[in-house]
Steps between C-alpha positions, in 0.01 A plus 500: 500500500763765478714353771482162349596632153788687643625228725491269196719749307743506807527123499569502127767754544678308774477190278679689228766611741568130593527389144829479304647824356649412179394273215737378226307681222493851665772751437772503780450725794749776587683350812560762766731359769428652835655479842167452688166383372186705581315388804153665472335659199215665693606871506329539833745257675816510294817638678791319346671672199444216249120504573474876481685508169293228341181656634602825322470302176169335590286786636443865441478769764316830530824694546856469351815708543713686248886504489513762788253299699215744454155328505345467156175349376505122459141360463356831620550868534397682810399824673513594868151635562594605847746380770284193573370411156675384186322414180651257254380470137594183309668556164299419188478264339462277811786236574390150453581209740665181375161334513367741239283715731546868526670663811252733660461728802338207681818298466709779645259544795494122568881474488563773755203394720632144507841635600353692788337181634810280482668431837830360360579735212813702542329786306183535694643755744562742210128536446351507842407867455261414213163584638279408202539406139213576262446460122264763349537317164706234336785736436515702824634405843471730797731450805401673815765515776480531885802729494686714244757324296672697223691179394186291458528448131854367527357221727271369230737258337339169581403299193129503432314164522167402350211558762323177409811287581563689814146414621559138411818477709716429195868398558676782321827407670531198269244577221530868437246688288593853422504744209876546448700428185564141598267232632571165664559210260583233754693445829638159570872460565542846337277802463421588139320817377374579158511847354154610368622716220670215300493181699871511616550254785740575781599226736666598838752248600620515860870446521626607840871446440642796307770291338248258360278786370806627308573157360139450393517828315834426338375148389174631350286345770385839608455809279493778760626564854481821701658616832605280790854431374833596645694743288769256392240292334347805320856576386538145378178525301605825346798312343269230342444553128149358493378708800389857529523676836316829566547694821310808619524725809289350783274649753481223760666632824742287704575610854626402848208508742583610851317417820541847663357357828796271528809582720738746333277550193287760682790745461504678154883517522517117491259487208710746308817311596349196325425699187855633491636142547343377174673558162175468301654608170768226527233234548310628200810509288609140600193283555189682362343491158582797272264794529489454880539831681539636848174575683420795719132438573237232441359684189753564228595843378290477185187446715281804537567487876870415457782720629800524275670748738576233767868411500599135577700408810860447386728229629688648790586230755713737714205742540289202584732404784503855633119514505482169684755611750312835558193289585699335777538163329804282565620361170441260342124543501335161436181513306288206359388523142213271393448397140354212296698199380498630137860467376505846371359640830766314706773617264398866542485450868852362508623801304332732746667317779844541354434870431379578848803356673705808408235712680526296817175309448502124545197388285373167586308333210186288574349352179158344538256329269270765346196425707687519828694800398202709390297389808777639721505831303126537532518451876788738535727218611812627341778766536588534137331343201524505122197531278376662178176698447366394151262684275422798738306775317365754752681717769253374758758226546692744724205523747455121491866429576618788721172650655484462878153344472599242233629218706373166370221408424398862438808552272857391438696696772670170607800685656296699753599845361324796656573865415244776573672734248473247227141425592412865452675507155323181388160650602577813280633270218812713464689238319841678461498575869386141574780338309762743640387415856520130435837544332629679806356272757560171316231248630609322185843489345455558125689265266400501134240472238587174328528509129249271306595268213351255255689233309350317203567289190468618138142344507395803707469847364363841637522391863570791753591460860323746736661701792286325756569153364145432372431278206269737303736470208343171424190693367707619202763236454561331170576134495625315201645166594569418142805731516685255721 
């Protein structure tokens, strides 16, 4: 009976998704024009940025992060009972799912147990050391681990799902049911959410072309855009009387990834030469959004594991040439740089190419569609590549990216970097020493933390862009289309 009732609910939810979003009698939705539509609204599967950002509005998590990226209670507080045992206590009053049922310890247990059983979730590996999950009562969840993990609470950021619907095989990817500030209203040609506190509807309109997004905002066909624009379009919007543009310092880390197993790149002198061949500040000044800043490590200085003492590599093309020659390289050194076909990425690659010529480096650009490009990076099929780490919160990222035992699929060490000294520092979690060692050895070439911006019409008030580019500002935004 239970499965039949829940399955019926799931079919009803999916039917609602397929129905039309907007009727002529309802207030107009806030139109948020975005570069890419979300793909999967099941938090156990989502990996693309748009899906992650929407899921942050639909679901609540056990753990959140403060402005310095320290773990803080979300749905629950916690205590480490011993090295292998964490106890979480749900905050009172209990949160409520969008179907009206309370979120209890049983739902937390079901969510993480289902994650452990999934074979194609990108998050499953994070939780393989969970030995057992038990629920002494409706407010308490005990996690027993097979090995010590001092960062375990920081991992518990998967949105909690209803246990009944998990058992019924509900399609959360297209008909999400969470307990966040927004719930699904419908999803046909566009995704539309409704805010529980006041019924505000937000429609996510995919507009891939940045020029078209700007025109839609200017003409009033969109109310809000955020990120994913070249700086000249941001500057254009700043001059429009009907548009407000807000910018904040960003935390997403852009870098040149190096395959240190490739010819020449094994030599740290060559890696340093590449760093000295890039005028990062000039790129920031000319083609980046305001509030962008030079990066020295994956985590920014304001992070609790940040290192403000690191000095950026300055633009010294003559020193770069000397380093290359000391490594026995006949100039020019030809290197292949892979990137996506995104216009801004290609533009940045072209600037890097021009800058490196003075250092005796002939940078060959190979732009590929995103799927092919990222597959090559994951397989280590590159010399240089350009990517950005988005939304990173914990210093464990250094072990995953640079640890000798973190080659894919165990981690993200796609460039094959191995350094016994760094491994020891990582094991001891000596973050100042870790970041110094990485900065000296340069398995990545740091570029910048890109500034974040939002642009909106006068119908929108109290919207704040976030350093990691998330869309949490929608939870507090004020929308009054009658102002237009």
